[in-house]
MISEBA-290346 format. One record per residue: x, z, y of N, C-alpha, C in turn; residue in one letter. Coordinates in pm, whole numbers, padded with zeros to 5 digits, always signed. Layout:
N
XZYXZYXZYa;...
This chain:
278
+11675+08358+10869+11507+08359+10900+11443+08229+10970x;+11321+08226+10947+11240+08089+10996+11219+08122+11161x;+11235+08003+11215+11209+08017+11342+11031+08048+11375x;+11000+08147+11435+10843+08140+11475+10818+08041+11521x;+10677+07987+11479+10606+07872+11542+10542+07942+11614x;+10467+07830+11708+10373+07865+11823+10256+07923+11762x;+10220+08088+11831+10106+08128+11802+10127+08215+11686x;+10271+08243+11621+10284+08331+11539+10271+08475+11589x;+10229+08541+11475+10190+08712+11547+10284+08768+11575x;+10424+08723+11521+10559+08787+11579+10615+08680+11652x;+10607+08659+11762+10677+08542+11837+10843+08564+11857x;+10808+08701+11861+11016+08722+11861+11053+08705+11765x;+11186+08613+11731+11245+08653+11610+11297+08771+11576x;+11361+08851+11662+11416+08981+11698+11307+09100+11622x;+11207+09090+11674+11103+09174+11637+11059+09149+11501x;+11036+09055+11495+11006+09002+11341+11086+09058+11240x;+11226+09026+11271+11346+09070+11206+11329+09210+11146x;+11332+09283+11282+11271+09419+11281+11185+09475+11148x;+11059+09366+11210+10929+09441+11098+10961+09388+10962x;+11022+09285+10907+11105+09248+10787+11166+09366+10745x;+11244+09404+10791+11346+09511+10733+11259+09632+10697x;+11158+09676+10779+11085+09778+10761+11027+09788+10678x;+10952+09686+10652+10872+09633+10562+10929+09667+10404x;+11032+09582+10392+11156+09598+10288+11151+09789+10253x;+11165+09840+10322+11220+10008+10309+11060+10049+10283x;+10950+10018+10355+10821+10051+10286+10772+09988+10152x;+10830+09932+10094+10813+09840+09982+10889+09951+09884x;+11024+09957+09914+11115+10037+09826+11018+10176+09791x;+11012+10255+09923+10973+10387+09894+10821+10415+09819x;+10745+10297+09872+10636+10290+09782+10624+10267+09671x;+10707+10175+09585+10701+10199+09442+10759+10309+09421x;+10887+10421+09464+10880+10516+09406+10801+10636+09454x;+10721+10652+09496+10628+10744+09557+10515+10690+09456x;+10471+10626+09430+10321+10574+09326+10404+10632+09198x;+10530+10553+09161+10569+10583+08994+10585+10713+09004x;+10608+10808+09058+10631+10935+09086+10505+10999+09055x;+10439+10985+09157+10253+10998+09193+10210+11011+09000x;+10226+10883+08978+10159+10842+08822+10238+10918+08726x;+10402+10936+08739+10449+10962+08589+10520+11065+08567x;+10468+11150+08719+10583+11269+08716+10498+11397+08684x;+10512+11463+08589+10413+11596+08530+10417+11684+08631x;+10283+11730+08731+10307+11819+08799+10347+11835+08951x;+10340+11698+08987+10401+11631+09113+10282+11673+09214x;+10193+11657+09209+10064+11670+09247+10061+11819+09246x;+09997+11908+09349+09984+12075+09298+09833+12079+09385x;+09751+11968+09393+09613+11972+09428+09504+12018+09333x;+09382+12015+09371+09265+12053+09274+09322+11912+09153x;+09237+11912+09013+09245+11796+08948+09134+11743+09007x;+09050+11757+09126+08937+11687+09148+09067+11575+09264x;+09133+11616+09336+09222+11546+09431+09323+11447+09372x;+09373+11528+09255+09471+11463+09154+09422+11333+09098x;+09329+11351+09048+09273+11214+08965+09264+11107+09100x;+09231+11129+09224+09197+11059+09346+09343+11016+09378x;+09438+11097+09400+09545+11027+09444+09629+10957+09341x;+09595+10966+09212+09657+10875+09103+09587+10738+09119x;+09463+10749+09140+09360+10634+09144+09452+10571+09261x;+09477+10626+09368+09552+10562+09496+09666+10462+09443x;+09769+10567+09354+09909+10540+09323+09888+10416+09226x;+09786+10408+09213+09786+10298+09078+09755+10150+09124x;+09669+10141+09271+09643+10052+09317+09771+09984+09397x;+09822+10114+09472+09948+10081+09563+10045+09993+09476x;+10090+10087+09332+10179+10001+09241+10148+09888+09194x;+10027+09863+09178+09975+09714+09080+09979+09598+09178x;+09904+09666+09320+09836+09548+09406+09877+09560+09521x;+09921+09618+09618+09925+09668+09721+10110+09626+09788x;+10153+09702+09690+10314+09627+09698+10347+09512+09668x;+10281+09473+09527+10332+09325+09540+10266+09240+09605x;+10148+09288+09653+10122+09194+09750+10169+09195+09885x;+10193+09310+09942+10298+09321+10069+10401+09198+10060x;+10482+09223+09938+10633+09149+09904+10579+09018+09913x;+10464+08957+09858+10444+08833+09824+10401+08797+09987x;+10319+08870+10084+10298+08823+10214+10428+08810+10319x;+10516+08903+10264+10622+08900+10330+10739+08791+10323x;+10740+08749+10183+10784+08622+10166+10705+08490+10269x;+10618+08472+10265+10567+08407+10293+10552+08396+10495x;+10541+08529+10532+10569+08558+10670+10693+08480+10743x;+10782+08493+10632+10962+08442+10650+10911+08311+10686x;+10855+08261+10625+10843+08091+10586+10727+08047+10720x;+10682+08113+10802+10567+08085+10892+10463+08051+10834x;+10394+08136+10762+10257+08143+10718+10156+08219+10839x;+10058+08150+10876+09952+08223+10967+09857+08314+10860x;+09819+08277+10733+09761+08351+10684+09830+08518+10653x;+09959+08453+10568+10036+08547+10514+10046+08628+10663x;+10092+08622+10733+10075+08723+10892+09975+08781+10893x;+09817+08755+10879+09725+08881+10907+09711+08968+10774x;+09769+08878+10633+09753+08973+10487+09866+09066+10562x;+09935+09044+10619+10090+09121+10628+10043+09249+10703x;+09977+09249+10805+09949+09354+10899+09841+09439+10835x;+09702+09369+10737+09637+09426+10677+09674+09509+10574x;+09777+09472+10460+09850+09561+10408+09943+09695+10479x;+10012+09624+10592+10063+09752+10671+09950+09872+10669x;+09870+09822+10717+09738+09893+10755+09686+10027+10632x;+09711+09915+10526+09691+10046+10388+09778+10107+10382x;+09876+10094+10364+10037+10143+10357+09983+10270+10470x;+09963+10242+10600+09987+10360+10706+09873+10458+10679x;+09760+10446+10630+09640+10498+10592+09636+10577+10482x;+09703+10523+10371+09704+10575+10231+09828+10703+10274x;+09950+10682+10343+10037+10789+10315+10028+10882+10467x;+09950+10821+10553+09891+10948+10672+09815+11033+10609x;+09726+10981+10496+09683+11101+10411+09757+11168+10339x;+09838+11120+10292+09938+11225+10127+10000+11301+10256x;+10084+11281+10371+10149+11337+10438+10069+11429+10534x;+09917+11436+10558+09895+11560+10583+09770+11591+10547x;+09743+11541+10382+09621+11546+10338+09663+11643+10173x;+09763+11598+10160+09839+11655+10005+09894+11794+10013x;+09879+11864+09883+09983+11999+09906+10095+11973+09867x;+10174+12046+09957+10325+12029+09994+10404+11991+09843x;+10466+11928+09817+10517+11877+09696+10668+11811+09712x;+10748+11817+09602+10904+11712+09635+10878+11606+09696x;+10765+11532+09701+10784+11430+09755+10742+11419+09899x;+10725+11523+09987+10715+11546+10069+10742+11466+10222x;+10897+11424+10179+10995+11360+10304+10951+11205+10263x;+10911+11170+10172+10895+11055+10130+10774+11000+10192x;+10638+11073+10170+10510+11071+10224+10552+11060+10388x;+10658+11153+10469+10670+11156+10609+10748+11007+10641x;+10836+10954+10561+10896+10839+10561+10840+10687+10589x;+10716+10735+10466+10617+10621+10486+10523+10608+10568x;+10482+10711+10607+10388+10726+10715+10449+10698+10844x;+10609+10701+10893+10646+10689+11002+10717+10535+11014x;+10717+10458+10904+10820+10332+10872+10682+10258+10915x;+10541+10269+10861+10416+10171+10860+10386+10186+10981x;+10395+10279+11096+10333+10307+11185+10441+10212+11294x;+10578+10213+11267+10676+10125+11351+10671+10013+11303x;+10653+09978+11154+10669+09840+11129+10535+09752+11233x;+10413+09816+11222+10306+09779+11247+10303+09741+11433x;+10416+09830+11460+10406+09805+11632+10487+09708+11618x;+10641+09662+11553+10687+09571+11549+10619+09439+11485x;+10557+09433+11415+10456+09356+11331+10343+09278+11431x;+10338+09339+11516+10243+09271+11638+10259+09245+11768x;+10401+09278+11790+10472+09301+11931+10479+09079+11946x;+10444+09082+12033+10412+08935+12126+10324+08860+12042x;+10222+08947+12005+10099+08824+11985+10064+08757+12103x;+10031+08647+12060+09950+08547+12160+09808+08515+12122x;+09707+08582+12137+09542+08564+12119+09486+08447+12086x;+09539+08390+12230+09439+08243+12247+09523+08105+12164x;+09647+08171+12122+09692+08061+12045+09667+08067+11897x;+09651+08188+11867+09602+08230+11717+09447+08194+11684x;+09381+08183+11841+09237+08167+11788+09245+08015+11790x;+09303+07899+11845+09322+07774+11778+09372+07775+11646x;+09388+07887+11594+09474+07836+11427+09317+07812+11349x;+09216+07870+11391+09087+07869+11294+08995+07729+11356x;+08964+07704+11234+08886+07557+11297+08717+07592+11341x;+08644+07491+11321+08517+07508+11424+08441+07553+11264x;+08495+07552+11146+08393+07570+11044+08392+07674+11018x;+08519+07777+11072+08522+07942+10996+08409+08037+11031x;+08412+08067+10918+08246+08123+10895+08254+08288+10963x;+08275+08274+11108+08264+08373+11218+08124+08465+11226x;+08026+08423+11194+07952+08521+11224+07885+08581+11068x;+07918+08551+10999+07900+08585+10850+08004+08701+10819x;+08128+08667+10894+08225+08791+10872+08248+08948+10978x;+08193+08906+11076+08169+08974+11194+08031+09071+11142x;+07933+09013+11101+07817+09086+11016+07852+09154+10923x;+07947+09136+10822+07978+09211+10735+08085+09315+10793x;+08146+09270+10895+08259+09410+10916+08145+09502+11025x;+08069+09486+11083+07988+09569+11139+07888+09640+11065x;+07875+09575+10960+07790+09641+10851+07866+09751+10753x;+08004+09690+10761+08061+09806+10653+08091+09899+10733x;+08120+09922+10898+08132+10021+10955+08020+10118+10977x;+07860+10066+10951+07767+10133+10923+07771+10197+10837x;+07801+10159+10717+07777+10242+10579+07864+10321+10547x;+08001+10285+10592+08095+10366+10585+08052+10527+10667x;+08018+10512+10766+07973+10609+10866+07848+10665+10785x;+07763+10625+10734+07658+10672+10642+07689+10753+10510x;+07831+10711+10472+07875+10785+10353+07915+10930+10387x;+07955+10926+10532+08021+11057+10561+07936+11152+10656x;+07865+11089+10744+07815+11161+10849+07691+11273+10797x;+07612+11230+10689+07506+11317+10671+07567+11442+10592x;+07696+11442+10524+07722+11596+10494+07795+11660+10645x;+07818+11585+10728+07889+11656+10831+07759+11686+10907x;+07633+11643+10924+07534+11670+11020+07472+11791+10946x;+07470+11781+10811+07436+11880+10728+07495+12026+10741x;+07583+11984+10740+07688+12140+10772+07643+12196+10905x;+07641+12123+10984+07603+12159+11151+07471+12252+11128x;+07355+12219+11090+07248+12226+11051+07228+12355+10961x;+07285+12359+10880+07270+12492+10748+07388+12575+10750x;+07534+12480+10776+07653+12589+10741+07689+12546+10606x;+07644+12449+10543+07707+12462+10396+07788+12319+10425x;+07902+12383+10329+08020+12292+10316+07981+12160+10229x;+08049+12061+10288+08047+11925+10217+08077+11996+10024x;+08017+11931+09952+08082+11927+09837+08218+11901+09799x;+08227+11757+09842+08372+11734+09822+08474+11816+09886x;+08475+11923+10005+08525+12013+10050+08518+12139+09957x;+08464+12163+09879+08460+12295+09799+08545+12233+09655x;+08514+12123+09612+08573+12049+09497+08720+12058+09542x;+08752+11998+09627+08894+11987+09670+08978+12102+09709x;+08886+12187+09738+08966+12295+09782+09042+12310+09898x;+09001+12223+09983+09072+12174+10106+09000+12242+10242x;+09052+12289+10379+08992+12363+10462+08951+12211+10533x;+08988+12112+10514+08884+11985+10627+08915+11880+10531x;+08843+11772+10558+08856+11647+10487+08916+11546+10594x;+09053+11531+10595+09100+11406+10638+09051+11268+10593x;+08995+11230+10500+08921+11106+10471+08844+11123+10593x;+08756+11194+10636+08653+11177+10717+08747+11156+10885x;+08865+11215+10900+08920+11189+11025+08974+11018+10996x;+08992+10996+10923+09108+10854+10931+08944+10758+10910x;+08834+10757+10824+08780+10666+10799+08675+10672+10923x;+08654+10763+11009+08536+10807+11140+08637+10772+11241x;+08725+10797+11255+08782+10814+11374+08903+10662+11388x;+08947+10588+11261+09013+10468+11274+08927+10359+11232x;+08855+10376+11068+08846+10236+11010+08712+10181+11064x;+08633+10300+11083+08477+10212+11137+08481+10211+11296x;+08581+10287+11397+08586+10196+11528+08668+10047+11474x;+08783+10059+11425+08778+09915+11403+08725+09802+11339x;+08620+09839+11256+08532+09766+11225+08413+09746+11297x;+08359+09813+11380+08318+09759+11497+08379+09664+11592x;+08484+09700+11635+08572+09660+11745+08568+09463+11670x;+08659+09487+11569+08670+09330+11497+08559+09270+11454x;+08413+09328+11461+08337+09243+11447+08251+09190+11533x;+08248+09279+11670+08203+09258+11782+08283+09156+11866x;+08423+09169+11846+08496+09074+11874+08492+08919+11864x;+08501+08955+11757+08461+08832+11653+08350+08722+11619x;+08195+08796+11683+08134+08758+11671+08088+08680+11847x;+08152+08755+11942+08148+08713+12089+08299+08584+12113x;+08342+08571+11970+08468+08451+11999+08549+08503+12092x;+08570+08627+12118+08693+08695+12175+08853+08646+12053x;+08916+08585+12145+09083+08603+12082+09140+08700+11961x;+09107+08792+12034+09177+08915+11933+09039+08966+11774x;+08955+08897+11832+08831+08923+11699+08870+08837+11576x;+08991+08742+11575+08976+08652+11490+09133+08742+11428x;+09207+08779+11468+09328+08881+11420+09263+08981+11348x;+09227+09067+11445+09133+09179+11402+09035+09158+11240x;+08985+09054+11230+08890+09009+11145+08968+08985+11007x;+09085+08953+11017+09178+08911+10909+09218+09043+10887x;+09252+09105+10949+09354+09236+10916+09241+09290+10839x;+09150+09359+10928+08994+09432+10839+08949+09378+10712x;+08976+09276+10699+08901+09223+10561+09029+09266+10469x;+09125+09215+10518+09275+09297+10415+09252+09406+10381x;+09219+09497+10501+09217+09662+10483+09099+09680+10371x;+09017+09626+10401+08875+09677+10308+08900+09690+10187x;+08945+09527+10172+08948+09469+10035+09063+09615+09953x;+09187+09625+10015+09245+09753+09946+09172+09850+09928x;+09131+09896+10043+09067+10003+10039+08926+10033+09921x;+08840+09934+09904+08772+09926+09827+08813+09937+09707x;+08932+09880+09647+09003+09852+09539+09063+09982+09468x;+09133+10057+09612+09156+10192+09593+09042+10312+09535x;+08946+10305+09625+08827+10384+09549+08764+10349+09463x;+08764+10227+09354+08739+10149+09233+08820+10246+09163x;+08936+10220+09167+09070+10282+09079+09028+10429+09069x;+09005+10512+09188+08986+10653+09212+08883+10665+09116x;+08724+10637+09173+08628+10669+09074+08651+10624+08925x;+08751+10565+08862+08792+10517+08719+08839+10629+08687x;+08943+10700+08752+09029+10801+08721+08963+10933+08739x;+08855+10928+08796+08801+11051+08804+08691+11070+08735x;+08637+10958+08640+08551+10959+08564+08621+10975+08410x;+08712+10943+08396+08802+10937+08261+08833+11110+08272x;+08855+11166+08362+08931+11307+08406+08811+11394+08364x;+08691+11346+08369+08568+11456+08390+08516+11493+08504x;+08547+11448+08621+08534+11467+08731+08405+11453+08796x;+08320+11542+08892+08177+11440+08939+08208+11364+09016x;+08109+11255+09026+08122+11125+09073+08015+11106+09207x;+08030+11058+09280+07910+11033+09395+07872+10896+09396x;+07752+10916+09374+07739+10699+09379+07728+10655+09492x;+07695+10752+09623+07753+10662+09736+07874+10584+09729x;+07982+10665+09745+08083+10619+09749+08133+10509+09625x;+08108+10514+09533+08113+10386+09451+08080+10267+09466x;+07957+10292+09499+07855+10175+09523+07904+10094+09665x;+07953+10197+09736+08030+10127+09879+08166+10049+09846x;+08273+10099+09736+08320+10065+09683+08318+09908+09610x;+08244+09882+09574+08214+09785+09493+08179+09677+09566x;+08071+09700+09674+08037+09623+09731+08154+09573+09865x;+08197+09665+09923+08304+09604+10006+08437+09554+09933x;+08463+09619+09837+08581+09515+09747+08525+09355+09760x;+08420+09316+09695+08341+09215+09646+08342+09131+09786x;+08257+09192+09860+08251+09169+10012+08344+09090+10092x;+08468+09169+10098+08584+09139+10146+08672+09019+10126x;+08682+09046+09942+08759+08954+09917+08694+08790+09909x;+08567+08769+09888+08494+08682+09911+08519+08587+10056x;+08447+08688+10142+08461+08666+10271+08590+08623+10342x;+08694+08730+10268+08855+08668+10309+08869+08575+10251x;+08850+08518+10144+08891+08415+10098+08830+08311+10205x;+08724+08308+10225+08670+08186+10314+08704+08196+10436x;+08758+08295+10487+08776+08321+10634+08924+08286+10639x;+08985+08302+10533+09140+08247+10554+09157+08099+10520x;+09072+08060+10439+09086+07925+10426+09087+07868+10584x;+09010+07870+10641+08966+07809+10774+09092+07833+10893x;+09182+07942+10815+09317+07950+10925+09416+07863+10909x;+09466+07768+10980+09603+07671+10939+09750+07711+11044x;+09800+07673+10954+09932+07672+11035+10006+07755+10942x;
């Protein structure tokens, strides 16, 4: 195992060793879960509206998230600062995805796999961020880091994501009319509302404001959130594509948000990571 360098996200070699092993388990189970979702007929017992979304998520998990997780893990073992940030962001993607599957999907034969991935993602994230030295991490970024541009993008993403879901919720409070997505999905509540409004939006605001103010944690959270938003956007685009192929109704707002957040997070992410050294 590579000796952790000063300012590494995982200062303790033992902590990093645990996170590396757990990540390997996540990669294997992620492959099994996504392959099963894509190729086992009848595995998903949800409505066609939700099945198209789940398969879109599986496609991104199998072709993008899992290979990226394996690549970043390789470079994490070699002490790469950039890989550490991307690694944690990808772990965030896996946690988001399989929390949604474990709590939001109709009970099926892969339920225990979803629970395992949900649990592994939590404990791996805890191990991966153990021993963080924010002040040392801040020094890895040079003076040309596009701090304000990234911060503004993250804050704007939080506002736009809020604007996607809050109108449906407010409309229900005023009229009692259920959001169309709940009716089409045939579910009692929308778990995505919880994940986005309860986790993604606050983290987008927190990372953007912290980075704008030059707080040490802001640099770490910004790299993580740019990775998370990129994978989130790609997953949404994949869902839109499969839903359109399956004749499912599409909402323009989420589709536009997916395109903008994907392009923005990938472009700004490349710019931001270029100024992270070590």
